[in-house]
N, C-alpha and C positions, 0 to 999 in steps of 0.2 A: 365342049361346054354347051354350045347352042343345041347340039343334038340331045343332050340330057334334059335341058329345059323343055324342049319340044316333046320329049318322051313323057316327062312328068305332067306336062299340060294335057297330053292325050289321056293319061290315066285319071286325071282329076275330073274329066267330063262325065256327065251322067248320060249314058246311052240307054236305049230301050232295053237292051239285054241286061244291063246292070240294074235297071229299075225292076224288071221282072224277077231277077234273082233276089233283090232286096225284099220284094213283096212275098216271094215264096218263103224266105227265111222268117219274115215277120209272121206269116201264117203258121209256121211250125213252132216258133218260139213264143209267140204272143199268148196262147192259152196257158202256157206254163209260167211265164214271167208276170203277166198282169195280176193274177191273184196274189202273188208275192209282193209286187211293187206297190199296188194300189193302197193297201192299208198303211204301208210305210209312208207313202206320199201324203195321205190324209193326216196321219199323225204328225208328220213334219210341218205341214201347213198349219195345223192347230197350235203346235209349239211356237212357230214363228209368229202367229197372230197374238198369242199370249205374251210373248216377249215384247212385241211392238206395243201392245196395250200398256204393259208395265212401264215401258220407256215413256210413252205419252203421258201417263199419269204422273210419273216422277217429274217430267218436264213442267207439267202444269201445277204440281204441288198438291195433288188430290189423291184420294184412294182410287184403286182400279175400278171398284164398283160404282164410283161417282163419275166415271169418265164420260158416260153417255149424256150427262147433264151439261157438259161443256163442249159444244161443237161449234164449228164455223170458224171464221177468221178471227173472231173476237174471243175465242175460247179461253185464252190465257188471261185476258182482261176480266172475263166473267169469273174465272177461278180466283183471281186476286180480289175482286170485289166481294165474293162470298167469304173468303178468308178474313178480309178486313171487317166485314159486317159481323162475323163471329167474334172477332177481337173486340169490337165496340160493344157487343152484347155482354161479353165477359167483363169488360171494364164497367159497364153500367150496373151489372149485378154484383160486382165485387164489394166485399165488406169495407174495404179501404177506400172506396170511391168517394171523392168529395162531391159536393153539389156541382162544382165546375166540371168535374169529370163526367157526371151524369148528363149535364147539358151538352157537353162536347159529343158524347156518344149519341144522343138523340139527334143533334145537328148533323153529325157524320152519317147517321143512318139515312136521313133524308137526302143528303148529297149522294150517297151510294146508290139509292134508288134511281136518282136522276142519271147517274153515270151508267147504270145498268141499262136503262132505257136508251141512252145515247149509243151504247155499244150495239144494242139490237137494231137501232135505226141505221147505224153505220154499215151494217151488213149489206144493205141494199144500195149503198152509195158507189159511185165510180171509184176505182182503185186509188187515185190520188187523194180524193177527198176523204175516203175511208182511212187511209194511212195517216193523214193529217189529224183526223178526229181521234184515231187511236193514240197518236203521240200526245195530244192534249189530255186525253183521259189518263194515260199513263203518268203524265206529269202531276195531275191532280191526285192520283192514287199515291204517288210517292210522297206528296205533301201530307196527305192524311195519314199514311203509314208512319211517317216521321213524328207527327204529333201524337199518334196513338202510342208509339214506342216510348216517347218522352213521358207521357202520362202514366204508362205502366212501369216506368222507372228503368227501362232498358236502354 
């Protein structure tokens, strides 16, 4: 048993002769394989990137073409703020909106602007403070989302 282990160990080592042989094989096979493999590798990388972008967009709740607008550690919060701002605008322009609904939408829009500025400012904070700020912002967004859904009758 010890003899076999030693024999396997000897075969696994890279020797100068094995390295020369590998280089010689690569020189012969390389010109044939590279033109075949390179386009496939590029296509695979493009497909992988597209799938990742779709995943990120789905995670943030935005369209793939809007993904570039939401970057950084606060990307998810920015996406939520943008969605909530759109919901408030829809409420404000709705035919069924009461004056109280319109006032809420205007007030919420101002709050959302402040929250957006806070998310941008938090990007430059140390990790602990940034996480704390993001938790506070997420709590405020949950409160506003709840009120908006209630006013929309959902």
